[in-house]
N, C-alpha and C positions, 0 to 999 in steps of 0.2 A: 504494500500500500504506500502510495506516495505521501510525502510530508504535507502536501497541500490538502489532500483528501482527509488525512488524519486531523489536520488543523480545522478543517470544515466541520467534521463530525464532533470534535471536542467543543467547538464554539456553539454548534447547534445543541448539543447536550447541556451545556452550561446555560444557554438561553431558556431552554425548556425547563430546566431545574429551577431557575429564578422565577419563571412565570408560575410554576406549580407552587413554589414556596409562598409567593405573594398571594395567590388564590387561597391557599390553606390558611394563611395568616388572617385574611379578611373574613373567612368563614368562621374561624375560631373567635375572632373579635365580635362577630355578630351574635354568637351564642354565649358570650360571656355575660355576666350579670349586668354590666353597664350597657352592653349592646342590646340586650333584651329590654332593658329599661328605656333606652332611646326609642326602640321600636314601639313599645307600649305607649310612651308619651306622645309619639307622633300619631298613633291610632286614636288616642283619646282626644287630641287636638282636632283631628279630622271629624270625629263624632260631634264635638262641640260646635264646629263650624256648620255641620249639617243641621244640628238642632236649632241654631240661630237662624239659618235660612228658612227652615220650616216654620219657626215662630213668626218671622217676618211675613211669610206668605199667608199664614193664618190671620194675622192682624189685618193685612190688606183685604183679604176676603171678608172678614168680619165687618170692616168698614163699608165694603160694597153692599153687603147684605143689610146692614143697618140703614144705609142710604136708600136702598130699594124699599125697605119696609116703611120708612118715613114718608115715602112718596116723592122724594127729591129726584129720583132717576127711575126710568122704567127698567125693569129687570131684563137682562139679555134673554133672547129666546134660545131654548135648547133644541137643536135640530134632532137630537136623539129621542126627544119626547114627542110622541104623535099628537097631532092637533085633534081637538074634540069638536070640530065644527060639523054640524049636521044640517 
């Protein structure tokens, strides 16, 4: 085997070794207590954002319904509801 080919394979092996080591290090860090804590805190923050968005939507819809009940605005027609005209 020529020295150039040997050098190529040694360099390729070293590169693959470094990439595998980095991947395993990241995986180990993700499953460490602090990594799991970061993941959980991120999930909790996402759920809080979702809850805030739902609350805002509920408040908007409640205002629309109150306005419709007070007679300020005509309620929108629901195309899914069949009309009862005879």
